[in-house]
C-alpha positions as CSV (number, residue, x, y, z in Angstrom):
1,M,67.8,113.9,105.8
2,D,67.0,110.1,106.3
3,I,68.9,108.3,109.1
4,V,69.1,104.4,108.8
5,V,70.4,102.6,111.6
6,K,71.0,98.9,111.3
7,G,72.8,96.1,113.1
8,R,75.1,93.5,111.7
9,K,75.0,90.5,113.6
10,T,73.6,92.3,116.6
11,E,70.4,93.7,117.7
12,V,70.0,97.5,117.9
13,P,68.1,98.9,121.0
14,E,65.5,101.4,120.3
15,R,67.2,103.7,122.9
16,F,70.3,103.6,120.8
17,R,68.3,104.3,117.6
18,K,66.9,107.5,119.3
19,H,70.3,108.6,120.4
20,V,71.7,108.2,117.0
21,G,68.9,110.6,115.6
22,E,69.7,113.0,118.4
23,K,73.4,112.9,117.8
24,L,73.5,113.1,114.1
25,E,70.8,116.0,113.7
26,H,73.4,118.6,113.4
27,I,75.1,116.9,110.4
28,Q,72.7,118.7,108.0
29,K,74.1,122.1,109.0
30,L,77.6,121.1,108.4
31,D,76.6,119.7,104.8
32,G,73.4,121.1,103.4
33,K,73.5,118.6,100.5
34,V,73.4,115.6,102.6
35,I,70.7,113.0,101.6
36,S,71.0,110.4,104.2
37,L,73.2,108.8,106.8
38,D,73.6,105.0,107.2
39,V,74.6,103.9,110.7
40,E,75.8,100.4,111.2
41,L,76.4,98.9,114.6
42,S,78.4,95.7,114.8
43,K,79.9,93.6,117.9
44,E,83.2,91.8,118.3
45,R,82.6,88.5,120.0
46,N,86.2,87.8,120.9
47,P,86.7,88.7,124.6
48,R,90.3,89.6,123.9
49,Q,88.8,92.5,121.9
50,A,86.6,93.9,124.9
51,E,88.4,97.4,124.5
52,R,86.9,97.9,121.0
53,C,84.2,95.3,120.8
54,E,81.6,97.6,119.8
55,R,82.0,99.1,116.3
56,V,80.3,102.0,114.8
57,E,80.3,103.0,110.9
58,I,78.7,106.0,109.5
59,T,78.1,106.5,105.9
60,L,77.1,109.7,104.5
61,H,75.2,110.0,101.1
62,S,75.1,113.6,99.6
63,R,75.2,115.0,96.0
64,G,78.7,115.0,96.6
65,P,81.3,112.4,97.3
66,V,80.4,109.5,100.0
67,I,82.1,110.3,103.3
68,R,82.7,107.5,106.1
69,A,83.8,107.4,109.3
70,E,84.1,104.6,111.9
71,A,85.1,103.8,115.0
72,S,85.2,101.1,118.1
73,A,84.9,101.4,121.6
74,P,83.9,99.3,124.8
75,D,80.2,100.5,124.6
76,P,78.1,101.7,121.5
77,Y,77.4,105.1,122.7
78,A,81.3,105.8,123.0
79,A,81.7,104.3,119.6
80,L,79.1,106.6,118.3
81,D,80.6,109.6,120.0
82,L,84.1,108.6,118.3
83,A,82.7,108.1,115.1
84,T,80.6,111.2,114.9
85,A,83.6,113.4,115.7
86,K,85.5,111.9,112.9
87,L,82.7,112.6,110.4
88,D,82.4,116.2,111.7
89,A,86.3,116.6,111.0
90,Q,85.9,115.2,107.4
91,L,83.0,117.5,106.6
92,R,84.9,120.7,108.2
93,K,87.9,119.6,106.0
94,V,85.5,119.3,102.9
95,A,84.0,122.8,103.9
96,D,87.6,124.2,104.2
97,R,88.6,123.0,101.0
98,R,85.6,124.6,98.9
99,R,86.4,127.7,100.7
100,V,89.8,127.8,99.4
101,H,88.8,126.8,95.8
102,K,86.7,129.6,95.6
103,G,89.5,132.0,96.7
104,P,91.6,134.0,94.2
105,R,94.2,131.4,94.4
106,S,93.8,127.7,94.0
107,P,95.9,125.5,96.2
108,M,98.4,123.1,94.8
109,S,96.9,120.0,93.7
110,V,97.8,116.5,95.4
111,A,99.0,115.4,91.9
112,E,101.4,118.4,91.8
113,A,102.4,118.0,95.5
114,T,103.2,114.3,94.7
115,A,104.8,114.4,91.3
116,R,108.1,113.6,92.5
117,L,106.8,110.5,94.5
118,S,108.9,107.7,94.2
119,A,107.7,104.1,93.5
120,P,107.6,101.7,96.5
121,D,111.2,100.9,97.3
122,V,112.5,97.3,96.9
123,A,112.0,96.5,100.6
124,D,108.4,97.2,100.3
125,A,108.1,95.1,97.0
126,E,109.9,92.2,98.5
127,E,107.7,92.2,101.4
128,L,104.4,92.3,99.2
129,A,105.9,89.5,97.2
130,E,107.0,87.2,100.3
131,P,105.1,83.9,99.8
132,V,102.4,83.2,102.6
133,Q,101.2,79.8,103.2
134,R,97.4,79.7,102.2
135,T,94.7,77.1,103.3
136,K,91.5,76.6,101.1
137,I,88.2,75.9,103.0
138,G,85.6,75.5,100.4
139,S,85.8,78.9,98.5
140,L,87.6,80.8,101.1
141,E,91.3,81.2,101.1
142,I,93.1,81.7,104.6
143,E,96.4,83.1,105.0
144,G,98.6,81.3,107.4
145,D,96.8,80.4,110.7
146,G,94.2,82.9,110.6
147,P,92.4,84.4,112.2
148,L,89.6,84.1,109.8
149,I,87.9,87.4,109.1
150,V,85.4,87.5,106.3
151,R,83.8,90.6,104.9
152,E,83.1,91.4,101.4
153,K,82.1,94.5,99.7
154,T,81.4,95.6,96.3
155,H,81.6,99.4,95.2
156,A,81.0,100.9,92.0
157,A,84.1,102.2,90.1
158,V,84.2,105.6,88.9
159,P,87.3,106.5,86.9
160,M,89.1,109.5,88.5
161,A,92.4,111.2,88.5
162,L,95.3,110.6,90.9
163,D,94.6,113.8,92.9
164,Q,90.8,113.0,93.3
165,A,91.8,109.7,94.6
166,F,93.9,111.0,97.4
167,Y,91.3,113.3,98.3
168,E,88.6,110.5,98.3
169,M,90.9,108.5,100.6
170,E,91.1,111.3,103.1
171,L,87.3,111.9,103.2
172,V,86.7,108.0,104.1
173,G,89.4,108.2,106.4
174,H,91.3,105.0,105.4
175,D,95.1,104.6,104.7
176,F,94.4,103.2,101.3
177,Y,92.0,103.9,98.4
178,L,91.2,101.6,95.5
179,F,90.1,103.3,92.2
180,M,90.3,103.1,88.4
181,D,92.9,105.8,86.9
182,T,91.7,108.0,84.3
183,D,95.4,108.5,82.9
184,T,96.3,104.7,82.7
185,G,92.9,103.0,82.7
186,Q,94.4,100.5,85.3
187,P,93.1,99.4,88.6
188,S,95.4,101.5,91.0
189,V,95.7,101.9,94.9
190,V,97.0,105.1,96.8
191,Y,98.1,104.6,100.2
192,R,99.6,106.4,103.2
193,R,103.2,105.4,104.1
194,H,105.1,107.1,106.7
195,G,104.3,110.7,108.1
196,Y,103.2,112.7,105.2
197,D,104.4,110.4,102.5
198,Y,102.2,108.7,100.1
199,G,102.5,105.9,97.5
200,V,100.8,104.8,94.3
201,I,100.6,101.2,93.1
202,H,99.2,100.4,89.5
203,L,98.2,97.2,88.4
204,K,98.4,95.7,84.7
205,L,97.9,92.3,83.0
206,E,101.2,90.5,82.5
207,G,102.2,91.0,79.0
208,Q,100.5,94.4,78.8
209,S,102.8,97.2,77.3
């Protein structure tokens, strides 16, 4: 198992690199298919964010789905502890799901559980449609007065069904997940609303039937 530690706009101390290796060596016992772990350390320079100025993001690559966990804390070691605990929980969830599916009865899929899921209500739609003041600076567009936070990522899109999208969202630990829907062929987003409620947004070009 390869462990790659890198810093984003910050230096990574050798002591921290060694600690990461010791902290994550147990991961292979939780997931025998793991190929590599990418650990990214970044620092928030805003003094008002001192309580979560150190951020650690762990991305696990394996022969299965990519699993990601991230956390922030006052120091990098505490952030690593929190992110590792989240990653452990995600891996145990995957292992439990595999054990259930190998049993005599398969559990109800997320698609079945959310079959009666209503579309985002009118209040949500109005909130999304509310005009926001935008300012152009070069090729960047800033909403309102900022703050300006720029982070761009490009991911390969693999078409998937709705229940798989919910599963992937839970694995990365986010409140939303962007995917290509195999049923509609449209870019879509699943997201967590209140409690255990979920929502789905499908995008289509204006004029499409």
